[in-house]
VEXDREN-795608 format. One line per field, with one value per residue (C-alpha): x, y, z; residue number from 0. Coordinates in steps of 0.25 Angstrom, whole numbers, plus 5000, padded with zeros to 4 digits. Last residue first. Example, Ala and Ser with C-alpha at 12.3 -4.5 7.8 and 13.67 -1.06 7.14 Angstrom:
# VEXDREN-795608
x <- (5055, 5049)
y <- (4996, 4982)
z <- (5029, 5031)
pos <- (1, 0)
//
This chain:
# VEXDREN-795608
x <- (5021, 5021, 5035, 5039, 5049, 5038, 5029, 5040, 5043, 5029, 5027, 5038, 5049, 5048, 5058, 5048, 5057, 5072, 5077, 5065, 5069, 5082, 5086, 5086, 5087, 5077, 5080, 5067, 5069, 5057, 5053, 5063, 5059, 5066, 5074, 5074, 5064, 5056, 5061, 5070, 5058, 5050, 5062, 5066, 5051, 5050, 5063, 5058, 5045, 5052, 5052, 5048, 5057, 5054, 5064, 5066, 5076, 5082, 5076, 5081, 5082, 5079, 5072, 5059, 5062, 5065, 5052, 5044, 5051, 5048, 5034, 5032, 5039, 5031, 5018, 5026, 5037, 5028, 5034, 5047, 5062, 5069, 5081, 5090, 5100, 5110, 5121, 5115, 5105, 5095, 5081, 5072, 5058, 5054, 5039, 5043, 5048, 5061, 5075, 5084, 5095, 5108, 5118, 5108, 5112, 5109, 5100, 5093, 5090, 5079, 5075, 5062, 5062, 5048, 5045, 5040, 5027, 5020, 5028, 5022, 5008, 5011, 5016, 5003, 5005, 5008, 5018, 5030, 5024, 5033, 5042, 5055, 5050, 5037, 5032, 5018, 5014, 5001, 4996, 5009, 5014, 5023, 5027, 5030, 5038, 5046, 5049, 5056, 5059, 5046, 5035, 5022, 5008, 4998, 4983, 4978, 4966, 4969, 4976, 4985, 4989, 4991, 5001, 5008, 5010, 5015, 5025, 5030, 5033, 5040, 5049, 5052, 5056, 5065, 5072, 5070, 5078, 5066, 5053, 5044, 5048, 5037, 5025, 5012, 5000, 4987, 4974, 4982, 4979, 4987, 4997, 5000, 5011, 5017, 5017, 5024, 5035, 5036, 5038, 5050, 5056, 5055, 5063, 5074, 5075, 5068, 5075, 5075, 5059, 5057, 5053, 5039, 5032, 5043, 5034, 5024, 5034, 5027, 5020, 5006, 5010, 5015, 5003, 4993, 5001, 5002, 4987, 4984, 4992, 4986, 4972, 4975, 4982, 4971, 4974, 4974, 4984, 4996, 4992, 4994, 5009, 5011, 5005, 5015, 5027, 5022, 5022, 5036, 5042, 5045, 5058, 5061, 5050, 5049, 5053, 5060, 5061, 5054, 5040, 5028, 5016, 5002, 4992, 4977, 4980, 4989, 4978, 4968, 4978, 4983, 4970, 4975, 4989, 4987, 4974, 4964, 4958, 4963, 4977, 4978, 4989, 4988, 4997, 5008, 5020, 5016, 5019, 5028, 5026, 5011, 5009, 5006, 5017, 5027, 5022, 5025, 5038, 5042, 5039, 5046, 5054, 5067, 5072, 5066, 5051, 5040, 5027, 5018, 5003, 4995, 4981, 4970, 4965, 4971, 4984, 4984, 4996, 4999, 5013, 5015, 5030, 5034, 5048, 5050, 5063, 5064, 5060, 5055, 5043, 5031, 5021, 5008, 5001, 4989, 4990, 4980, 4983, 4973, 4963, 4950, 4939)
y <- (4875, 4861, 4862, 4848, 4855, 4865, 4854, 4846, 4859, 4860, 4845, 4844, 4853, 4868, 4876, 4886, 4898, 4896, 4908, 4916, 4915, 4923, 4925, 4935, 4929, 4931, 4936, 4932, 4917, 4908, 4908, 4916, 4930, 4934, 4947, 4959, 4967, 4975, 4989, 4983, 4977, 4989, 4998, 4988, 4987, 5003, 5004, 4994, 5001, 5013, 5026, 5038, 5048, 5062, 5071, 5086, 5096, 5110, 5114, 5127, 5128, 5141, 5134, 5138, 5131, 5118, 5119, 5122, 5110, 5101, 5105, 5102, 5089, 5083, 5079, 5072, 5066, 5059, 5054, 5062, 5059, 5072, 5072, 5084, 5084, 5095, 5088, 5076, 5081, 5071, 5073, 5063, 5062, 5076, 5078, 5083, 5096, 5100, 5105, 5106, 5095, 5101, 5108, 5111, 5109, 5122, 5120, 5108, 5094, 5088, 5073, 5070, 5056, 5049, 5040, 5025, 5020, 5025, 5014, 5003, 5008, 5009, 4994, 4990, 4986, 4975, 4977, 4970, 4956, 4947, 4935, 4942, 4954, 4954, 4966, 4963, 4969, 4974, 4975, 4969, 4970, 4982, 4985, 4970, 4969, 4982, 4977, 4965, 4955, 4948, 4939, 4940, 4935, 4936, 4934, 4930, 4938, 4940, 4953, 4945, 4936, 4948, 4954, 4940, 4940, 4954, 4953, 4940, 4947, 4958, 4949, 4941, 4954, 4958, 4945, 4935, 4934, 4934, 4937, 4927, 4930, 4921, 4923, 4918, 4917, 4916, 4911, 4900, 4895, 4882, 4885, 4899, 4895, 4886, 4897, 4906, 4896, 4894, 4909, 4909, 4897, 4904, 4916, 4907, 4900, 4887, 4873, 4869, 4870, 4860, 4863, 4859, 4872, 4881, 4888, 4891, 4900, 4913, 4914, 4913, 4903, 4894, 4897, 4892, 4880, 4875, 4878, 4869, 4858, 4859, 4858, 4845, 4839, 4843, 4854, 4848, 4858, 4848, 4847, 4861, 4860, 4848, 4855, 4866, 4857, 4850, 4863, 4865, 4853, 4843, 4839, 4853, 4853, 4867, 4873, 4886, 4895, 4908, 4902, 4904, 4900, 4898, 4897, 4894, 4879, 4880, 4886, 4876, 4864, 4870, 4872, 4869, 4874, 4886, 4890, 4893, 4907, 4911, 4907, 4906, 4907, 4906, 4908, 4899, 4890, 4890, 4878, 4879, 4876, 4877, 4888, 4899, 4895, 4895, 4910, 4915, 4908, 4914, 4928, 4926, 4939, 4931, 4938, 4952, 4955, 4958, 4950, 4955, 4954, 4954, 4953, 4945, 4939, 4947, 4944, 4944, 4943, 4940, 4935, 4930, 4929, 4921, 4915, 4912, 4905, 4895, 4883, 4889, 4897, 4902, 4911, 4917, 4926, 4927, 4924, 4927, 4925, 4926, 4933, 4926, 4928)
z <- (5031, 5026, 5021, 5027, 5036, 5041, 5045, 5052, 5060, 5065, 5068, 5078, 5083, 5084, 5076, 5071, 5074, 5073, 5065, 5070, 5085, 5086, 5101, 5111, 5125, 5137, 5151, 5157, 5154, 5156, 5142, 5134, 5129, 5117, 5120, 5111, 5119, 5109, 5105, 5094, 5088, 5087, 5082, 5071, 5066, 5067, 5059, 5048, 5047, 5043, 5051, 5042, 5036, 5034, 5026, 5027, 5019, 5021, 5034, 5039, 5054, 5062, 5074, 5069, 5056, 5064, 5071, 5059, 5051, 5063, 5064, 5049, 5050, 5061, 5053, 5042, 5051, 5061, 5074, 5074, 5072, 5068, 5059, 5056, 5045, 5043, 5050, 5058, 5068, 5075, 5082, 5089, 5094, 5087, 5090, 5104, 5098, 5092, 5097, 5085, 5085, 5087, 5079, 5068, 5053, 5045, 5033, 5039, 5033, 5040, 5043, 5049, 5055, 5057, 5068, 5069, 5074, 5061, 5054, 5062, 5059, 5044, 5045, 5051, 5066, 5075, 5086, 5094, 5094, 5102, 5098, 5099, 5090, 5081, 5073, 5068, 5055, 5049, 5035, 5029, 5015, 5013, 5027, 5030, 5018, 5020, 5034, 5028, 5040, 5037, 5042, 5034, 5038, 5027, 5027, 5014, 5009, 4994, 4997, 5006, 4995, 4985, 4996, 4997, 4982, 4981, 4993, 4987, 4974, 4981, 4988, 4976, 4969, 4980, 4982, 4993, 5006, 5015, 5007, 5014, 5028, 5034, 5026, 5032, 5023, 5030, 5023, 5016, 5002, 5004, 4993, 4998, 5009, 4998, 4988, 4998, 5001, 4986, 4983, 4993, 4986, 4973, 4979, 4983, 4970, 4968, 4965, 4980, 4980, 4969, 4955, 4949, 4953, 4948, 4937, 4948, 4955, 4955, 4969, 4963, 4953, 4964, 4972, 4961, 4957, 4971, 4973, 4961, 4966, 4979, 4973, 4967, 4979, 4989, 4999, 5013, 5020, 5018, 5004, 5001, 5005, 4997, 4985, 4988, 4988, 4976, 4968, 4974, 4967, 4979, 4986, 4992, 5002, 5007, 5020, 5015, 5027, 5029, 5029, 5019, 5027, 5022, 5034, 5034, 5034, 5046, 5055, 5051, 5053, 5066, 5073, 5087, 5084, 5076, 5082, 5070, 5070, 5057, 5062, 5077, 5087, 5103, 5114, 5119, 5115, 5100, 5092, 5080, 5065, 5067, 5056, 5066, 5076, 5064, 5061, 5075, 5076, 5062, 5068, 5081, 5082, 5080, 5068, 5068, 5067, 5057, 5056, 5045, 5042, 5029, 5034, 5028, 5041, 5053, 5060, 5075, 5084, 5099, 5102, 5116, 5114, 5102, 5101, 5116, 5118, 5130, 5121, 5108, 5113, 5105, 5111, 5105, 5114, 5105, 5090, 5079, 5064, 5053, 5062, 5064, 5054)
pos <- (340, 339, 338, 337, 336, 335, 334, 333, 332, 331, 330, 329, 328, 327, 326, 325, 324, 323, 322, 321, 320, 319, 318, 317, 316, 315, 314, 313, 312, 311, 310, 309, 308, 307, 306, 305, 304, 303, 302, 301, 300, 299, 298, 297, 296, 295, 294, 293, 292, 291, 290, 289, 288, 287, 286, 285, 284, 283, 282, 281, 280, 279, 278, 277, 276, 275, 274, 273, 272, 271, 270, 269, 268, 267, 266, 265, 264, 263, 262, 261, 260, 259, 258, 257, 256, 255, 254, 253, 252, 251, 250, 249, 248, 247, 246, 245, 244, 243, 242, 241, 240, 239, 238, 237, 236, 235, 234, 233, 232, 231, 230, 229, 228, 227, 226, 225, 224, 223, 222, 221, 220, 219, 218, 217, 216, 215, 214, 213, 212, 211, 210, 209, 208, 207, 206, 205, 204, 203, 202, 201, 200, 199, 198, 197, 196, 195, 194, 193, 192, 191, 190, 189, 188, 187, 186, 185, 184, 183, 182, 181, 180, 179, 178, 177, 176, 175, 174, 173, 172, 171, 170, 169, 168, 167, 166, 165, 164, 163, 162, 161, 160, 159, 158, 157, 156, 155, 154, 153, 152, 151, 150, 149, 148, 147, 146, 145, 144, 143, 142, 141, 140, 139, 138, 137, 136, 135, 134, 133, 132, 131, 130, 129, 128, 127, 126, 125, 124, 123, 122, 121, 120, 119, 118, 117, 116, 115, 114, 113, 112, 111, 110, 109, 108, 107, 106, 105, 104, 103, 102, 101, 100, 99, 98, 97, 96, 95, 94, 93, 92, 91, 90, 89, 88, 87, 86, 85, 84, 83, 82, 81, 80, 79, 78, 77, 76, 75, 74, 73, 72, 71, 70, 69, 68, 67, 66, 65, 64, 63, 62, 61, 60, 59, 58, 57, 56, 55, 54, 53, 52, 51, 50, 49, 48, 47, 46, 45, 44, 43, 42, 41, 40, 39, 38, 37, 36, 35, 34, 33, 32, 31, 30, 29, 28, 27, 26, 25, 24, 23, 22, 21, 20, 19, 18, 17, 16, 15, 14, 13, 12, 11, 10, 9, 8, 7, 6, 5, 4, 3, 2, 1, 0)
//
């Protein structure tokens, strides 16, 4: 079976602004994959390229082996998308909205009605099936977007910032639901600004910045790239930082508190204690803290060149992309406006 998503040197340009810069990425079938990146990283442009809302400028993109342009229908039928924005027809009861969506993908009307009922029950808003979109609360609207993504029974579920602006309870409900879907075999691609969300849900994450792939790794692998901090309370505050071995990357003294940054706090702490005691220091307390995934994310993205490459312009200008991603004219935007995605 081919990968759920496979892109090679994918490029998308909006005029002279390059939103995706030769992005090569593979998401395996059945994987729960996260896309992390600051605003303007190109996450939404990447998604819109997969679902046909924008046309790539260069490179290749495949969904379960289907080219997203040459085999558009097959690729699109495999995807269920819950976008950031509410793009739902407001003039029909939400059950009919879901039936229309299923019909766009060739599902017969009688089967579409059953599917609509099933997914509305699964996301917890079946009792609202005869109400219109505008009458729903914000949390219910988010649930409806997920239901619309599921009504075609997709092999690949794409969630673009699904928990942005929702309350804690709804966030956890959505986490539980998409985890169940993934356990049942659905491949999930998640974009999020919540580091905790990616750490809790994803098998692997890709960090993007300015349209480029910075790295791909499991959350645990990313955390191991960081350093630990050993904080010690000393009986007698040292006037200057003690001279330690090469294992100490950085040391700081603040009153009776002495901090040492090391690669692995657990294995380094015994040597540190022995060295300090040999120098005559009395240790009162010790605490080890690990670098968080959020800190590593910030470090990786700040390390990248913060300039967006402009075609034919070697200077480049930093601009936010995500707020205007997917603004291609033509059929793609019409499909989005009609709620087909």
